[in-house]
C-alpha positions in Angstrom: 59.1 21.3 14.7 60.9 18.5 16.5 57.8 18.0 18.7 55.7 17.4 15.5 58.2 14.9 14.2 58.0 12.9 17.5 54.4 12.2 16.8 54.9 10.8 13.3 56.2 7.3 14.2 53.2 6.8 16.5 50.8 8.0 13.8 52.4 5.7 11.2 52.2 2.7 13.6 48.5 3.3 14.3 47.8 3.7 10.6 49.6 0.5 9.8 47.8 -1.4 12.5 44.4 -0.4 11.0 45.5 -1.5 7.5 47.1 -4.7 8.7 44.1 -5.8 10.8 42.5 -9.0 9.4 38.8 -9.8 9.2 39.4 -12.2 12.0 40.6 -9.4 14.2 37.5 -7.4 13.4 35.4 -10.5 14.3 37.1 -10.7 17.7 35.9 -7.1 18.4 32.3 -7.8 17.5 29.6 -7.7 20.2 29.0 -11.3 21.1 25.4 -12.7 20.6 25.1 -14.4 24.0 22.0 -14.9 26.1 19.7 -13.4 23.4 16.0 -13.9 23.6 14.5 -15.9 20.7 12.4 -14.2 18.1 10.0 -15.9 15.7 10.6 -14.3 12.3 10.0 -16.6 9.4 10.5 -15.2 5.9 7.9 -17.6 4.4 4.3 -18.4 5.1 3.3 -22.1 5.8 1.2 -22.0 2.6 4.2 -21.1 0.5 5.7 -24.5 1.3 2.8 -26.4 -0.3 -0.9 -27.0 0.1 -2.0 -29.8 2.5 -5.6 -31.0 2.9 -6.6 -30.6 6.5 -10.3 -31.0 6.1 -10.6 -34.1 8.4 -9.0 -32.1 11.2 -11.2 -29.1 11.4 -13.7 -30.8 13.8 -10.9 -32.1 16.0 -9.4 -30.4 19.1 -5.6 -30.6 19.5 -3.8 -30.2 22.7 0.0 -29.4 22.7 1.7 -31.1 25.6 5.3 -30.8 26.7 8.1 -30.0 24.2 11.5 -30.7 25.7 15.0 -29.8 24.5 17.1 -33.0 24.2 20.2 -31.3 22.7 23.6 -31.7 24.4 24.1 -28.0 24.9 20.7 -26.3 25.3 22.0 -22.8 25.3 23.9 -23.0 22.0 21.9 -22.2 18.9 24.5 -21.1 16.3 28.1 -20.7 15.4 30.0 -18.5 13.0 33.0 -20.5 11.7 34.0 -18.3 8.8 37.4 -17.6 10.5 37.9 -20.8 12.4 41.3 -21.4 10.6 42.4 -18.2 12.4 41.2 -19.5 15.7 38.0 -17.4 15.7 34.7 -19.1 16.3 31.7 -17.0 17.4 28.9 -18.7 19.3 25.3 -17.6 19.6 23.5 -18.6 22.8 20.1 -18.1 24.4 18.6 -18.5 27.8 15.2 -19.3 26.4 13.9 -22.9 26.7 14.1 -24.1 23.1 11.7 -27.0 23.7 9.0 -24.6 24.9 9.8 -22.1 22.1 9.5 -24.8 19.4 6.3 -26.1 20.9 4.9 -22.6 21.0 5.6 -22.1 17.2 3.9 -25.4 16.4 0.8 -24.3 18.2 0.9 -20.8 16.6 1.1 -22.2 13.1 -1.5 -24.9 13.8 -3.9 -22.2 15.0 -3.1 -20.1 12.0 -4.1 -23.0 9.8 -7.6 -22.9 11.4 -7.2 -25.9 13.6 -8.8 -25.8 17.1 -6.4 -25.9 20.0 -7.3 -26.7 23.6 -5.1 -26.2 26.7 -6.7 -29.3 28.3 -8.9 -32.1 27.2 -8.0 -32.1 23.5 -9.0 -35.1 21.3 -5.3 -35.7 20.8 -2.1 -34.6 22.5 1.0 -33.6 20.6 4.3 -33.8 22.4 7.8 -33.2 21.1 11.5 -33.6 21.7 13.9 -31.1 20.0 16.8 -33.2 18.8 18.4 -30.6 16.5 18.2 -26.8 16.5 21.2 -25.0 15.1 22.6 -22.6 12.5 26.1 -23.0 11.1 27.4 -19.8 9.5 30.3 -20.1 7.0 29.9 -18.4 3.7 26.1 -18.7 4.2 23.7 -19.4 7.0 22.6 -23.0 7.2 19.8 -24.0 9.6 18.8 -27.5 10.7 15.9 -28.3 13.0 14.7 -31.8 14.0 11.8 -32.7 16.3 10.7 -36.1 17.5 6.9 -35.8 17.7 4.4 -38.1 19.5 0.7 -38.0 19.1 -1.4 -39.6 21.8 -5.1 -40.1 22.3 -7.0 -38.5 25.2 -6.7 -41.8 27.0 -2.9 -41.9 26.5 -2.6 -44.4 23.7 0.3 -43.7 21.3 -1.2 -43.1 17.9 2.0 -42.0 16.0 5.6 -41.2 16.6 8.2 -39.9 14.2 10.9 -37.4 13.4 10.2 -34.3 11.4 13.0 -32.1 10.1 13.4 -28.7 8.4 16.3 -26.8 6.9 16.9 -23.3 5.6 19.7 -21.3 4.1 20.4 -17.7 3.3 23.0 -15.1 2.5 23.4 -12.1 4.7 25.5 -9.8 6.8 27.9 -11.8 9.0 27.1 -12.7 12.6 23.7 -11.1 12.4 21.1 -11.7 15.1 18.3 -11.2 12.6 19.7 -13.6 10.1 20.1 -16.3 12.8 16.4 -15.8 13.8 15.1 -16.0 10.3 17.1 -19.1 9.5 16.0 -20.9 12.6 12.4 -19.8 12.1 12.3 -20.9 8.5 13.9 -24.3 9.5 11.2 -24.7 12.2 8.4 -23.7 9.8 9.6 -26.3 7.3 9.6 -29.0 10.0 6.0 -28.1 10.9 5.0 -28.2 7.2 6.7 -31.6 6.9 4.8 -32.8 9.9 1.4 -31.9 8.5 2.4 -33.2 5.1 2.9 -36.7 6.6 -0.2 -38.7 6.0 0.2 -40.9 9.1 0.7 -37.8 11.3 -2.6 -36.4 10.0 -4.3 -39.7 10.5 -3.1 -39.7 14.2 -4.5 -36.2 14.6 -7.8 -37.5 13.3 -7.7 -40.2 16.0 -6.5 -43.1 13.9 -3.6 -45.2 15.0 -0.9 -45.7 12.4 1.0 -48.3 14.5 
């Protein structure tokens, strides 16, 4: 009997610890999303964002050149700041080259639009610098992507240069790898759509200088 009573205080303490644990304590115990490989997982199709007339570009060949990551911290792609007042900030990092990743998605979407891509010798060359690529998670996921694009002729003449941006937001389970990927993918897709929606960008792809 006395032996059973000796276990009661410990049992009560463990029970209290469970009930008194804060959401921030639970966050600290979560598996951290560090060094995760990027996944392209948009929830929209490019056509859902609006129709753009690309007729003048179907007889052109487009070459995607180098896309570089110009962000200060190239590994950091997101942060969960829901409990930052309690000193808990959860980062999301990747070892993938975000410049290359964004460039690959531009090429993938362009090809899906029926445009002709060439690895070498294209009529025009599209290059990019990723300036923003991030998701902030507070009560919702908020994504922001910004890419400085340059279109050059085959001879190297600058035909167009400009910043294109995209944003996305969503609700979802906290600190979720899938939700980060969807938010970044949708933000990137909107940036691509905003690029092809720019009349001067399309003129440059058609070989016309807008300078």
